[in-house]
C-alpha positions in Angstrom: 16.2 -9.6 -2.7 17.4 -7.7 0.3 16.2 -8.4 3.8 14.6 -4.9 3.9 12.7 -5.5 0.7 11.5 -8.9 2.0 10.3 -7.2 5.2 8.4 -4.6 3.1 6.7 -7.2 1.1 5.7 -9.4 4.1 4.4 -6.3 6.0 2.3 -5.3 2.9 0.9 -8.8 2.7 -0.2 -8.5 6.3 -1.8 -5.2 5.4 -3.7 -6.9 2.5 -5.0 -9.5 4.9 -6.5 -6.7 7.0 -8.2 -5.0 4.0 -11.6 -6.4 4.7 -11.6 -5.1 8.3 -10.4 -1.7 7.3 -12.7 -1.4 4.3 -15.7 -2.4 6.5 -14.7 0.2 9.1 -13.8 -2.3 11.9 -10.3 -0.9 12.1 -9.1 2.6 11.1 -6.3 2.9 8.6 -4.1 4.7 11.1 -4.5 1.9 13.7 -3.8 -0.8 11.0 -0.7 1.1 9.9 0.6 1.4 13.5 -0.2 -2.2 14.3 1.8 -3.4 11.3 4.8 -1.3 12.1 4.4 1.6 9.6 5.7 4.9 11.0 2.3 6.5 10.1 -0.6 6.4 7.7 1.4 8.2 4.9 4.2 5.6 5.2 1.6 2.9 4.6 0.3 4.9 1.6 3.7 5.2 0.0 4.5 1.5 0.5 1.1 0.6 -0.9 1.7 2.6 -4.0 5.2 1.4 -4.4 4.3 -2.3 -4.0 0.8 -2.5 -5.7 0.7 0.6 -7.9 -2.5 1.7 -6.1 -3.4 3.9 -3.2 -4.9 2.3 0.0 -8.2 4.0 -0.9 -8.4 2.1 -4.3 -7.6 -1.1 -2.5 -10.4 -0.5 0.0 -12.8 0.3 -2.8 -11.9 -3.0 -4.5 -13.0 -4.8 -1.2 -16.2 -2.8 -1.1 -17.1 -4.1 -4.6 -16.4 -0.9 -6.5 -13.7 -2.6 -8.6 -11.9 -5.9 -8.9 -8.5 -6.6 -7.6 -7.3 -7.4 -11.1 -8.4 -3.9 -12.3 -6.6 -2.3 -9.4 -3.3 -4.1 -9.7 -3.2 -4.0 -13.5 -3.9 -0.3 -13.8 -0.6 1.6 -13.4 -0.6 5.3 -13.1 2.3 7.5 -14.1 4.6 8.4 -11.2 4.1 11.9 -9.9 6.7 14.2 -8.3 6.0 12.9 -4.8 6.7 9.3 -6.0 9.9 10.3 -7.7 11.1 12.2 -4.7 10.9 9.1 -2.6 12.6 6.8 -5.1 16.2 5.8 -4.2 18.8 7.4 -6.3 20.2 5.2 -9.0 23.4 7.2 -9.6 26.6 5.2 -9.9 
């Protein structure tokens, strides 16, 4: 695992620790993203989808009781054009 990947994972774990506060409206998503070192809210969203397979909104819903964490993390959607455009090239 590269240092950059480790940094992404640890930062995402810090975000998941803040899920209850964001889901309850105590902290905005934009403020949480900035506090954790994401460039902006969309950067957080991309990382969230990349690392968990779910959008931040689906994770917030799981904390609000509209789903379970197991449902959220086990349900993978097919990647769309936006996801594919942000994937690193795998050409040799």
